[in-house]
mmCIF file of the C-alpha atoms, coordinates in Angstrom:
data_MODEL
# 
_entry.id   MODEL 
# 
loop_
_atom_site.group_PDB 
_atom_site.id 
_atom_site.type_symbol 
_atom_site.label_atom_id 
_atom_site.label_alt_id 
_atom_site.label_comp_id 
_atom_site.label_asym_id 
_atom_site.label_entity_id 
_atom_site.label_seq_id 
_atom_site.pdbx_PDB_ins_code 
_atom_site.Cartn_x 
_atom_site.Cartn_y 
_atom_site.Cartn_z 
_atom_site.occupancy 
_atom_site.B_iso_or_equiv 
_atom_site.pdbx_formal_charge 
_atom_site.auth_seq_id 
_atom_site.auth_comp_id 
_atom_site.auth_asym_id 
_atom_site.auth_atom_id 
_atom_site.pdbx_PDB_model_num 
ATOM 1   C CA . MET A 1 1   ? 0.039   -0.341 0.096   1.00 0.00 ? 1   MET A CA 1 
ATOM 2   C CA . PRO A 1 2   ? 1.383   3.406  -0.692  1.00 0.00 ? 2   PRO A CA 1 
ATOM 3   C CA . ASN A 1 3   ? 2.808   5.622  1.632   1.00 0.00 ? 3   ASN A CA 1 
ATOM 4   C CA . LYS A 1 4   ? 1.901   9.364  2.247   1.00 0.00 ? 4   LYS A CA 1 
ATOM 5   C CA . VAL A 1 5   ? 5.162   10.553 0.313   1.00 0.00 ? 5   VAL A CA 1 
ATOM 6   C CA . ASN A 1 6   ? 3.963   8.135  -2.616  1.00 0.00 ? 6   ASN A CA 1 
ATOM 7   C CA . HIS A 1 7   ? 1.090   9.880  -3.195  1.00 0.00 ? 7   HIS A CA 1 
ATOM 8   C CA . LEU A 1 8   ? 2.344   13.470 -2.403  1.00 0.00 ? 8   LEU A CA 1 
ATOM 9   C CA . ALA A 1 9   ? 4.587   12.297 -5.388  1.00 0.00 ? 9   ALA A CA 1 
ATOM 10  C CA . THR A 1 10  ? 2.051   10.826 -7.548  1.00 0.00 ? 10  THR A CA 1 
ATOM 11  C CA . ALA A 1 11  ? -0.361  14.013 -7.589  1.00 0.00 ? 11  ALA A CA 1 
ATOM 12  C CA . LYS A 1 12  ? 2.865   15.638 -8.276  1.00 0.00 ? 12  LYS A CA 1 
ATOM 13  C CA . GLU A 1 13  ? 3.224   13.621 -11.289 1.00 0.00 ? 13  GLU A CA 1 
ATOM 14  C CA . ASN A 1 14  ? 0.551   13.406 -12.668 1.00 0.00 ? 14  ASN A CA 1 
ATOM 15  C CA . ARG A 1 15  ? -0.684  17.648 -12.168 1.00 0.00 ? 15  ARG A CA 1 
ATOM 16  C CA . ALA A 1 16  ? 2.467   17.982 -14.474 1.00 0.00 ? 16  ALA A CA 1 
ATOM 17  C CA . VAL A 1 17  ? 1.810   15.652 -17.113 1.00 0.00 ? 17  VAL A CA 1 
ATOM 18  C CA . ALA A 1 18  ? -1.974  17.463 -16.874 1.00 0.00 ? 18  ALA A CA 1 
ATOM 19  C CA . ILE A 1 19  ? -0.292  20.598 -17.571 1.00 0.00 ? 19  ILE A CA 1 
ATOM 20  C CA . SER A 1 20  ? 2.159   19.139 -20.467 1.00 0.00 ? 20  SER A CA 1 
ATOM 21  C CA . LEU A 1 21  ? -1.015  17.404 -22.043 1.00 0.00 ? 21  LEU A CA 1 
ATOM 22  C CA . LEU A 1 22  ? -2.761  21.246 -22.038 1.00 0.00 ? 22  LEU A CA 1 
ATOM 23  C CA . GLU A 1 23  ? 0.663   22.935 -22.807 1.00 0.00 ? 23  GLU A CA 1 
ATOM 24  C CA . ASN A 1 24  ? 1.091   20.753 -25.997 1.00 0.00 ? 24  ASN A CA 1 
ATOM 25  C CA . ASN A 1 25  ? -2.506  20.645 -27.061 1.00 0.00 ? 25  ASN A CA 1 
ATOM 26  C CA . LEU A 1 26  ? -2.501  16.784 -26.682 1.00 0.00 ? 26  LEU A CA 1 
ATOM 27  C CA . SER A 1 27  ? -5.648  15.888 -25.140 1.00 0.00 ? 27  SER A CA 1 
ATOM 28  C CA . LEU A 1 28  ? -8.060  17.707 -22.555 1.00 0.00 ? 28  LEU A CA 1 
ATOM 29  C CA . ALA A 1 29  ? -9.645  14.981 -22.143 1.00 0.00 ? 29  ALA A CA 1 
ATOM 30  C CA . TRP A 1 30  ? -6.639  13.013 -20.742 1.00 0.00 ? 30  TRP A CA 1 
ATOM 31  C CA . ALA A 1 31  ? -5.940  16.311 -18.733 1.00 0.00 ? 31  ALA A CA 1 
ATOM 32  C CA . ALA A 1 32  ? -9.215  17.223 -16.961 1.00 0.00 ? 32  ALA A CA 1 
ATOM 33  C CA . THR A 1 33  ? -8.216  12.481 -16.257 1.00 0.00 ? 33  THR A CA 1 
ATOM 34  C CA . VAL A 1 34  ? -4.616  13.162 -15.485 1.00 0.00 ? 34  VAL A CA 1 
ATOM 35  C CA . ALA A 1 35  ? -6.112  16.009 -12.563 1.00 0.00 ? 35  ALA A CA 1 
ATOM 36  C CA . PHE A 1 36  ? -8.414  13.931 -11.409 1.00 0.00 ? 36  PHE A CA 1 
ATOM 37  C CA . TYR A 1 37  ? -5.622  11.763 -10.562 1.00 0.00 ? 37  TYR A CA 1 
ATOM 38  C CA . SER A 1 38  ? -4.189  13.777 -8.575  1.00 0.00 ? 38  SER A CA 1 
ATOM 39  C CA . ALA A 1 39  ? -6.513  15.089 -7.265  1.00 0.00 ? 39  ALA A CA 1 
ATOM 40  C CA . LEU A 1 40  ? -7.487  11.282 -5.906  1.00 0.00 ? 40  LEU A CA 1 
ATOM 41  C CA . HIS A 1 41  ? -3.606  10.877 -4.497  1.00 0.00 ? 41  HIS A CA 1 
ATOM 42  C CA . LEU A 1 42  ? -3.939  14.052 -2.869  1.00 0.00 ? 42  LEU A CA 1 
ATOM 43  C CA . ILE A 1 43  ? -6.530  12.703 -1.000  1.00 0.00 ? 43  ILE A CA 1 
ATOM 44  C CA . GLU A 1 44  ? -5.372  9.616  -0.484  1.00 0.00 ? 44  GLU A CA 1 
ATOM 45  C CA . ALA A 1 45  ? -1.337  11.182 1.681   1.00 0.00 ? 45  ALA A CA 1 
ATOM 46  C CA . ALA A 1 46  ? -4.099  12.520 4.016   1.00 0.00 ? 46  ALA A CA 1 
ATOM 47  C CA . PHE A 1 47  ? -5.670  8.951  4.422   1.00 0.00 ? 47  PHE A CA 1 
ATOM 48  C CA . ALA A 1 48  ? -2.320  7.486  4.550   1.00 0.00 ? 48  ALA A CA 1 
ATOM 49  C CA . GLN A 1 49  ? -1.405  9.863  7.268   1.00 0.00 ? 49  GLN A CA 1 
ATOM 50  C CA . ASN A 1 50  ? -3.515  8.376  9.866   1.00 0.00 ? 50  ASN A CA 1 
ATOM 51  C CA . GLY A 1 51  ? -3.254  5.044  8.491   1.00 0.00 ? 51  GLY A CA 1 
ATOM 52  C CA . GLN A 1 52  ? -6.501  4.932  6.077   1.00 0.00 ? 52  GLN A CA 1 
ATOM 53  C CA . HIS A 1 53  ? -7.113  3.691  2.647   1.00 0.00 ? 53  HIS A CA 1 
ATOM 54  C CA . PHE A 1 54  ? -10.160 3.738  0.282   1.00 0.00 ? 54  PHE A CA 1 
ATOM 55  C CA . ASP A 1 55  ? -9.224  -0.023 -2.613  1.00 0.00 ? 55  ASP A CA 1 
ATOM 56  C CA . ASN A 1 56  ? -12.264 1.905  -4.746  1.00 0.00 ? 56  ASN A CA 1 
ATOM 57  C CA . HIS A 1 57  ? -14.308 5.506  -5.914  1.00 0.00 ? 57  HIS A CA 1 
ATOM 58  C CA . GLN A 1 58  ? -17.039 4.022  -4.075  1.00 0.00 ? 58  GLN A CA 1 
ATOM 59  C CA . SER A 1 59  ? -16.139 4.140  -0.443  1.00 0.00 ? 59  SER A CA 1 
ATOM 60  C CA . ARG A 1 60  ? -13.322 6.716  -1.431  1.00 0.00 ? 60  ARG A CA 1 
ATOM 61  C CA . ASN A 1 61  ? -15.894 9.573  -1.847  1.00 0.00 ? 61  ASN A CA 1 
ATOM 62  C CA . ALA A 1 62  ? -18.994 7.874  0.712   1.00 0.00 ? 62  ALA A CA 1 
ATOM 63  C CA . HIS A 1 63  ? -16.356 8.801  3.179   1.00 0.00 ? 63  HIS A CA 1 
ATOM 64  C CA . LEU A 1 64  ? -15.131 12.235 1.590   1.00 0.00 ? 64  LEU A CA 1 
ATOM 65  C CA . LYS A 1 65  ? -19.895 12.851 1.260   1.00 0.00 ? 65  LYS A CA 1 
ATOM 66  C CA . SER A 1 66  ? -20.439 11.528 5.168   1.00 0.00 ? 66  SER A CA 1 
ATOM 67  C CA . GLU A 1 67  ? -17.154 13.519 7.114   1.00 0.00 ? 67  GLU A CA 1 
ATOM 68  C CA . ARG A 1 68  ? -17.838 16.860 7.716   1.00 0.00 ? 68  ARG A CA 1 
ATOM 69  C CA . THR A 1 69  ? -13.954 17.655 8.697   1.00 0.00 ? 69  THR A CA 1 
ATOM 70  C CA . LEU A 1 70  ? -13.815 16.824 4.626   1.00 0.00 ? 70  LEU A CA 1 
ATOM 71  C CA . GLN A 1 71  ? -16.708 18.597 2.849   1.00 0.00 ? 71  GLN A CA 1 
ATOM 72  C CA . ASN A 1 72  ? -14.511 20.906 1.608   1.00 0.00 ? 72  ASN A CA 1 
ATOM 73  C CA . ILE A 1 73  ? -12.246 18.458 -0.476  1.00 0.00 ? 73  ILE A CA 1 
ATOM 74  C CA . TRP A 1 74  ? -15.903 16.548 -1.259  1.00 0.00 ? 74  TRP A CA 1 
ATOM 75  C CA . LYS A 1 75  ? -16.348 20.309 -2.673  1.00 0.00 ? 75  LYS A CA 1 
ATOM 76  C CA . HIS A 1 76  ? -14.151 20.337 -4.878  1.00 0.00 ? 76  HIS A CA 1 
ATOM 77  C CA . TYR A 1 77  ? -13.199 16.499 -5.910  1.00 0.00 ? 77  TYR A CA 1 
ATOM 78  C CA . LYS A 1 78  ? -16.590 15.656 -6.650  1.00 0.00 ? 78  LYS A CA 1 
ATOM 79  C CA . PRO A 1 79  ? -16.474 17.882 -10.078 1.00 0.00 ? 79  PRO A CA 1 
ATOM 80  C CA . LEU A 1 80  ? -13.143 16.575 -10.578 1.00 0.00 ? 80  LEU A CA 1 
ATOM 81  C CA . TYR A 1 81  ? -14.305 13.063 -10.256 1.00 0.00 ? 81  TYR A CA 1 
ATOM 82  C CA . ASP A 1 82  ? -17.852 13.799 -12.449 1.00 0.00 ? 82  ASP A CA 1 
ATOM 83  C CA . TYR A 1 83  ? -14.937 15.572 -15.379 1.00 0.00 ? 83  TYR A CA 1 
ATOM 84  C CA . SER A 1 84  ? -13.097 12.901 -15.338 1.00 0.00 ? 84  SER A CA 1 
ATOM 85  C CA . LEU A 1 85  ? -15.796 10.729 -15.824 1.00 0.00 ? 85  LEU A CA 1 
ATOM 86  C CA . LYS A 1 86  ? -17.239 13.106 -19.196 1.00 0.00 ? 86  LYS A CA 1 
ATOM 87  C CA . ALA A 1 87  ? -13.789 12.974 -20.231 1.00 0.00 ? 87  ALA A CA 1 
ATOM 88  C CA . ARG A 1 88  ? -13.414 9.186  -20.303 1.00 0.00 ? 88  ARG A CA 1 
ATOM 89  C CA . TYR A 1 89  ? -17.357 8.339  -21.350 1.00 0.00 ? 89  TYR A CA 1 
ATOM 90  C CA . LEU A 1 90  ? -18.780 10.876 -22.787 1.00 0.00 ? 90  LEU A CA 1 
ATOM 91  C CA . ALA A 1 91  ? -19.112 9.857  -26.260 1.00 0.00 ? 91  ALA A CA 1 
ATOM 92  C CA . ASP A 1 92  ? -22.186 9.747  -28.319 1.00 0.00 ? 92  ASP A CA 1 
ATOM 93  C CA . GLU A 1 93  ? -22.926 10.046 -32.171 1.00 0.00 ? 93  GLU A CA 1 
ATOM 94  C CA . ASN A 1 94  ? -21.691 13.484 -32.599 1.00 0.00 ? 94  ASN A CA 1 
ATOM 95  C CA . GLY A 1 95  ? -17.821 12.977 -30.975 1.00 0.00 ? 95  GLY A CA 1 
ATOM 96  C CA . SER A 1 96  ? -15.605 11.330 -28.821 1.00 0.00 ? 96  SER A CA 1 
ATOM 97  C CA . ALA A 1 97  ? -15.473 11.955 -25.766 1.00 0.00 ? 97  ALA A CA 1 
ATOM 98  C CA . GLU A 1 98  ? -11.916 14.726 -26.703 1.00 0.00 ? 98  GLU A CA 1 
ATOM 99  C CA . ASP A 1 99  ? -14.819 16.751 -29.325 1.00 0.00 ? 99  ASP A CA 1 
ATOM 100 C CA . LEU A 1 100 ? -17.264 16.601 -26.182 1.00 0.00 ? 100 LEU A CA 1 
ATOM 101 C CA . MET A 1 101 ? -14.790 18.224 -23.314 1.00 0.00 ? 101 MET A CA 1 
ATOM 102 C CA . LYS A 1 102 ? -13.686 20.683 -26.146 1.00 0.00 ? 102 LYS A CA 1 
ATOM 103 C CA . SER A 1 103 ? -17.348 22.021 -26.717 1.00 0.00 ? 103 SER A CA 1 
ATOM 104 C CA . TYR A 1 104 ? -18.331 21.564 -22.951 1.00 0.00 ? 104 TYR A CA 1 
ATOM 105 C CA . LEU A 1 105 ? -14.848 23.001 -21.230 1.00 0.00 ? 105 LEU A CA 1 
ATOM 106 C CA . GLY A 1 106 ? -12.420 24.283 -23.609 1.00 0.00 ? 106 GLY A CA 1 
ATOM 107 C CA . SER A 1 107 ? -8.513  24.537 -23.459 1.00 0.00 ? 107 SER A CA 1 
ATOM 108 C CA . THR A 1 108 ? -9.285  27.774 -20.647 1.00 0.00 ? 108 THR A CA 1 
ATOM 109 C CA . GLY A 1 109 ? -11.505 26.090 -18.892 1.00 0.00 ? 109 GLY A CA 1 
ATOM 110 C CA . VAL A 1 110 ? -10.115 22.550 -18.377 1.00 0.00 ? 110 VAL A CA 1 
ATOM 111 C CA . ARG A 1 111 ? -7.156  24.837 -16.871 1.00 0.00 ? 111 ARG A CA 1 
ATOM 112 C CA . GLU A 1 112 ? -9.532  27.218 -15.216 1.00 0.00 ? 112 GLU A CA 1 
ATOM 113 C CA . GLN A 1 113 ? -11.427 25.561 -13.291 1.00 0.00 ? 113 GLN A CA 1 
ATOM 114 C CA . ILE A 1 114 ? -10.387 22.044 -13.532 1.00 0.00 ? 114 ILE A CA 1 
ATOM 115 C CA . LEU A 1 115 ? -6.421  23.249 -12.574 1.00 0.00 ? 115 LEU A CA 1 
ATOM 116 C CA . ASN A 1 116 ? -6.389  26.605 -11.084 1.00 0.00 ? 116 ASN A CA 1 
ATOM 117 C CA . HIS A 1 117 ? -9.081  26.100 -9.141  1.00 0.00 ? 117 HIS A CA 1 
ATOM 118 C CA . HIS A 1 118 ? -11.350 22.646 -7.895  1.00 0.00 ? 118 HIS A CA 1 
ATOM 119 C CA . LEU A 1 119 ? -7.219  20.577 -7.734  1.00 0.00 ? 119 LEU A CA 1 
ATOM 120 C CA . ARG A 1 120 ? -6.031  23.561 -6.345  1.00 0.00 ? 120 ARG A CA 1 
ATOM 121 C CA . GLN A 1 121 ? -8.297  23.665 -3.640  1.00 0.00 ? 121 GLN A CA 1 
ATOM 122 C CA . VAL A 1 122 ? -8.114  20.049 -3.029  1.00 0.00 ? 122 VAL A CA 1 
ATOM 123 C CA . GLU A 1 123 ? -4.733  20.800 -3.083  1.00 0.00 ? 123 GLU A CA 1 
ATOM 124 C CA . LYS A 1 124 ? -4.606  23.442 0.266   1.00 0.00 ? 124 LYS A CA 1 
ATOM 125 C CA . SER A 1 125 ? -7.466  21.551 2.284   1.00 0.00 ? 125 SER A CA 1 
ATOM 126 C CA . VAL A 1 126 ? -4.773  18.976 1.915   1.00 0.00 ? 126 VAL A CA 1 
ATOM 127 C CA . ALA A 1 127 ? -1.726  20.496 3.053   1.00 0.00 ? 127 ALA A CA 1 
ATOM 128 C CA . LYS A 1 128 ? -3.728  21.938 5.715   1.00 0.00 ? 128 LYS A CA 1 
ATOM 129 C CA . ILE A 1 129 ? -4.316  18.064 7.028   1.00 0.00 ? 129 ILE A CA 1 
ATOM 130 C CA . LEU A 1 130 ? -0.740  17.746 6.440   1.00 0.00 ? 130 LEU A CA 1 
ATOM 131 C CA . ASP A 1 131 ? 0.562   20.197 7.822   1.00 0.00 ? 131 ASP A CA 1 
ATOM 132 C CA . MET A 1 132 ? 2.217   21.697 4.623   1.00 0.00 ? 132 MET A CA 1 
ATOM 133 C CA . PRO A 1 133 ? 2.497   25.032 3.174   1.00 0.00 ? 133 PRO A CA 1 
ATOM 134 C CA . ALA A 1 134 ? 1.804   23.548 0.376   1.00 0.00 ? 134 ALA A CA 1 
ATOM 135 C CA . VAL A 1 135 ? 2.171   20.807 -1.952  1.00 0.00 ? 135 VAL A CA 1 
ATOM 136 C CA . PHE A 1 136 ? 2.966   21.318 -5.249  1.00 0.00 ? 136 PHE A CA 1 
ATOM 137 C CA . ASP A 1 137 ? 5.323   24.484 -5.897  1.00 0.00 ? 137 ASP A CA 1 
ATOM 138 C CA . SER A 1 138 ? 4.793   27.571 -7.114  1.00 0.00 ? 138 SER A CA 1 
ATOM 139 C CA . THR A 1 139 ? 6.220   27.236 -10.059 1.00 0.00 ? 139 THR A CA 1 
ATOM 140 C CA . ASP A 1 140 ? 3.951   24.334 -11.269 1.00 0.00 ? 140 ASP A CA 1 
# 
């Protein structure tokens, strides 16, 4: 089972991949998905500090929703979870998930809403739980 340090390292790596995907105009859908997994690892780092671990999205989501002290994390994690589902599975006869993400959020929306708002808020909340000034470098 990964520990706090492993989860934080993976969260940082995932965020860097999401930024790279956006900067290189490679995939909005995968940028949204990888940003979600960055948040997931941030949260698991906070849980690992207390010896907790969740093996699946359902139990992790239920715990986040039910714990009053985790409500701010849930408020920002839930949209990331939802965006990642849309990015991975939202496709219809009119286009791929990538096409639909482009029309749904666009690259600016992915960067501003997903990375700079929701993921940043999860990061701030987790940093507070872990008694750290920040998890991501300000230059990230």
